[in-house]
C-alpha positions in Angstrom: 29.3 -18.2 32.3 26.2 -16.0 32.6 22.8 -17.5 33.2 21.5 -16.0 30.0 24.1 -18.0 28.1 22.4 -21.2 29.3 18.9 -20.3 28.3 17.5 -20.5 24.8 16.8 -17.3 22.9 13.6 -17.3 20.8 13.8 -14.5 18.3 12.8 -15.0 14.6 15.6 -14.2 12.2 13.3 -13.1 9.4 10.1 -11.3 10.4 7.7 -11.1 7.5 6.8 -7.4 7.2 4.6 -5.5 4.8 3.2 -2.1 4.1 0.4 -0.8 6.3 -2.2 1.5 4.8 -4.2 3.7 7.1 -7.1 5.9 6.4 -6.5 9.4 7.7 -10.1 9.6 9.1 -9.8 6.2 10.9 -6.1 5.3 11.4 -6.5 3.2 14.5 -4.1 5.6 16.4 -1.2 5.1 14.1 -0.7 8.8 13.3 -1.1 9.7 17.0 1.7 7.3 18.1 4.0 8.5 15.3 3.6 12.2 16.3 6.1 11.9 19.1 9.9 12.3 18.5 10.8 9.7 21.1 8.3 7.3 19.6 9.9 7.7 16.1 13.3 7.1 17.6 12.2 3.9 19.1 10.8 2.7 15.8 14.0 3.6 14.1 15.9 1.5 16.6 13.5 -1.4 15.8 14.2 -0.9 12.1 17.8 -2.1 12.7 16.8 -5.3 14.5 14.4 -6.8 17.0 15.3 -5.6 20.5 14.2 -5.8 24.1 12.9 -2.7 25.9 16.2 -2.3 27.8 18.2 -2.5 24.6 16.0 0.2 23.0 16.2 2.4 26.1 20.0 2.3 25.9 20.1 3.0 22.2 17.6 5.8 22.2 18.8 7.2 25.5 15.4 7.4 27.2 14.0 5.8 30.3 12.9 2.2 30.3 9.5 3.5 31.5 9.1 5.8 28.5 10.1 2.9 26.1 7.6 0.6 27.7 4.9 3.2 27.3 5.6 3.7 23.6 6.0 0.0 23.0 2.5 -0.6 24.4 1.0 2.1 22.2 2.8 0.7 19.1 1.3 -2.8 19.9 -2.2 -1.3 20.3 -1.8 0.5 16.9 -0.6 -2.7 15.2 2.9 -1.5 14.4 5.0 -3.9 16.5 4.7 -7.3 18.2 6.5 -9.2 20.9 8.3 -11.5 18.5 10.3 -13.6 20.9 12.2 -13.7 24.2 15.7 -13.2 25.5 17.1 -13.6 28.9 19.0 -11.0 31.0 22.3 -11.8 32.6 20.4 -12.6 35.8 18.1 -15.0 34.0 15.0 -12.8 33.7 12.9 -13.5 30.6 12.5 -10.3 28.4 10.2 -9.8 25.4 11.9 -9.0 22.1 10.0 -6.5 20.0 9.9 -6.4 16.2 8.2 -4.3 13.6 5.2 -5.8 11.9 5.4 -3.4 9.0 8.1 -1.8 6.9 6.2 1.3 6.0 3.0 3.1 6.7 1.0 4.7 3.9 -1.6 7.3 4.8 -4.6 7.3 2.5 -6.1 10.8 2.4 -9.2 9.8 0.4 -10.9 7.3 2.6 -13.6 5.0 1.3 -15.3 7.6 -0.8 -12.1 8.5 -2.8 -11.3 7.7 -6.4 -9.9 4.4 -7.5 -6.1 3.8 -7.5 -5.9 4.0 -11.3 -7.6 7.3 -11.8 -6.6 10.8 -10.8 -7.2 11.6 -7.2 -7.2 15.4 -7.7 -10.5 17.2 -7.9 -11.2 19.1 -11.1 -10.5 22.8 -10.5 -12.0 25.4 -12.9 -10.0 28.6 -13.3 -11.8 31.9 -13.6 -10.2 34.6 -15.6 
């Protein structure tokens, strides 16, 4: 029996996620962290289920160092959280990461835009 079989795993089964709306002018770094292919691959892996950094690295086929770098950036941008712990076969405690949000909506208007019920397109006069 492996050591990790004896230790409790604390990972929530249901993580309450919602939609995150970001303003294009002040997105808190969300767009920047999503601009990288590797980063998007890591998020896609987390869409399937909460995972440890090692599990993500194996699934996405990138280095553990790269995964940890992106996980840190995702946490700073408010896209993921350390949602629990698992133990390695050697008994080392590992954080399990989960998405905080199901989707990200980019708001192009900012605070000076139109309300959500009106048209957001500016009026364009045609000459002719």
